[in-house]
N, C-alpha and C positions, 0 to 999 in steps of 0.2 A: 454479591451478597446472597447468602442462602435464604431460603424462604422463612426458616425459623428466625434467623437474625432480623430479617425484614419485619416479620410479625412482632417480634419483641420491640423493635425500634418504633413501630407504628403505635404500639400500646404505650410506650414510654412517652412519646411526644403527642399522644392523644389524637392521632389520626384515626385510631380505632378506640372506641369507648367500651368500657366494661360496664354492663348494667346488671345489677343484682336482681334476679326475679324471685328471690326467696323471701318468704315471710319469716321474721324473727321467731325463734322457738322459745316458748316459755309456758308456764302453767296457765297463762291466760289465752294461749293460742286456741282458737275454736277447733273442735274435733267432732267427728261424726258420732251421733248418738243413735244407737239401735234400739228399737222398741223391745219390750219383754216378749218372749222369754229369752231373747238373744243376749249373749254376753258382750260387753263393751271392753275396748282396750283401755289400758291405763293412760291418763293424761300425762303430759310431760312434767317431770319434777326433778329438782336437784336435791340430793341429800349431802349436806356438808359433813365432811370427815375431819378436816382440820382447817385452821385459818391462822397460820403463823403462831400457833399456840402449842400446848403440851402434846396433843396427838400428832403434831407435825410442826415443829418450831420454825422451819425455814420455808414452808410451802403452804399453799392452800389448794385443796382438791375436793372433788365431789364424786359421789355415785350418781349416775343418771338412771332414771326410771322412766320408761316410756313404751308405748306400743310401737309396732313397726309402721303403722299407718297413721301417724300423728304429724301435724304440721305439713310443710312442704315436703312431700314424699313421693317416691316412685312405687308403683304397683308392678310387680313382676308376674310372669305368667302363672306361677304356682299359687298365686293369691286366689285364683278362681277355679272352680271345679272343671271348667273347660280347658284349663291349662295345667291340670294337676300333674301331667307327665312332662311338663315343659321345664324351663329354666327357673332356678331360684335366683335371688338377686346377686349372688356371688358369681353366677355363671354368665351374666349378661356381657356380651362382647363390647369392648370399648368403642369400636366404630359405630355401634348402634346408639351410643349415648352422646355422641357428638355429631351434629348435623345441621343442615339449614332449617331455619324456623320461618314459618309464615303465620301471619296474624289475620284471623277473620274477626271483624269488629261487629258485635251484636249488642253494643251498649244501649242503643235506643230501643231495641226490641225488648231487652231485659228490664229496662226501666218501665216500659208499658205493661209487661207481663212477666212476673217473677218465674213463671213456669215455662218461659219461652224455650222451644226446642229447635236446634239447628237441624235442618233436613237436607237430603241429597241435593235438592234444587238450589238451596242457598250456597252450597259448596260449588256446584257446577256453574252457577252464575258468577261466583268469585273467580273460578278457573277461566271463564271466558275472557276476563279482563287481565288476569295475572299469570295464566298458564297453569298446567296441571300441578297438583301437589307434588313436591320434590321427593324423589327416591331417597329413603333413609332420613327423611325430614320429620319435623315436628309441627303438627297443626295446633296452634295456640288459639283458644277461643277467648276473646276479650268480651266481658259482659259488664265491667264496672263493679263487679261484686267485691273487689278488694276494698272498696271504700266503706264496706260494712264491717271490716275486720276488727275495728275498735270496740264493737258491741257484739258479744257472743250471741245474744238472742236475735239480733237483727241479721247476723250472718247465717245462722242456722234457719231462721225464718220459718219456724214450725207453728202449726195450729192443730186443732182437733183432727184434721185430716192428714197430718204429717208435715214434713218439711217441704218448702217451696224454694227452688233455686233452678236456674237455667241449665241446659245440657243438650243432649243429642236425642233424636228420635231413634226408635229401634231400627228402622230401615237404614238410617244414616250410619249408625254404628256398624251394622253388618256390611254395608257398602265400603266404608273406610277400611274395615278388616280384610275384605276379600278383593276389592278392586283398586286399592291404592297402596303403593309400596312404601308407606311411611313407617317410621319407627314407633310413633305413638302420638298421643294427644296430650295437651296441657290445658288446665283450667284454673280459674281463680277461686272456684268454690271448694267446699270441704272434701268432695269426692269427684271422680271423673264422670259419674252419672248424675243426672238431674235429681232434684230433691224428691220427686214423685216416682222415681224409677222402680221402686218396689212394686208398684201397681202395673208395670208394663209386662209384656209377654215377648221374650222371657224377662224376668225381673233383672234389673241392673244390666241392661243390654250392652253398654260399653265394656263393662267388665267381662260379660259373657262372650262377646264377639272378639274384641281386640285381644284380650289376654289369651283366648283360645286360639288365636292366630299368631302367637309369638310377637305381639305388639304390646306396648307399654302405656302407662298413664302417669301423669304428674299433676299434683293438685296444689292448691293454695298458692298459686303464683301471684305476683304483683308486678307493677311497673310495665305491664304490657303496652300501655299507651306511649311508652318511650321507644318502642320498637317500630321500625318501618314495616309496611305490609309484607314485603319480601326483602331479602338481602341480609338478614341477621344470621349469625351462627350461634347455636345454643349448645351449652355443655351441661349435662346432667350428671351429678356426682353423688350417687348413693353409696352407703357403706356396703362393702362386699360381704354381707353376713351369710355365712354358710348355712344353707337350709332356710334362709329368710325369704318370706313372701313379699317383702318390700322393705324400704328403709327411708328414714328422713334423708333429705338430699339438699345440697347446695346447687342451685341452678343459676347459671350466669350466661348472659348473651354478649356476643361481640358484634359491635355495630360500627360501620364507617361513620366518621364524624361528618357533619354537614359542611 
């Protein structure tokens, strides 16, 4: 039996489970809100063109309007100034989009402190137990933030000082970019950086360091609690938009059944 046939059979008889890590995309999906004077992207919307009626008697179809970085989406290197000469989303190699996934659980820390930041020592402590982050893999940071997704205000969690959500320290972002051969990071929050990342040096350090080192980010993930700490395979499927700095994506994990 070939490996492909064996994989197909394992999925069919549920020896391998498929877990959708994607947040459903609608006009209600939380999106990043930039302060003035910066311009924000369009929220997602559907424009109905026909619905089995005169404009189209046998079909229903819509125009989609959305920004590149809305909903569960991938950030490509060209999204950030440090990656401006790098790849757009259509140029990302498929082997970089399919790889092993590891989950670092920081739910308790994020519940105690919405501004919790994962640091190098947290990752190294995790590695002492589970081994070094896998080459071409994805580091998925679980914070429990997905449980806020039904409430846009709670999800963005902003006050007079700005938004508050967990993420990575500056030094951890640089270390992951320079010292670990991962493809990228995935988070449950609206962006790959922490809510207060605009106040860091450099601002938005995960964008700055990872995208500047040909690594990627995926946001608004869910169901990370269904994944094992190690052993899952993740498939990230953005649209190959020519010139695109990112794209909404379907993200699926393959996990061996218990």
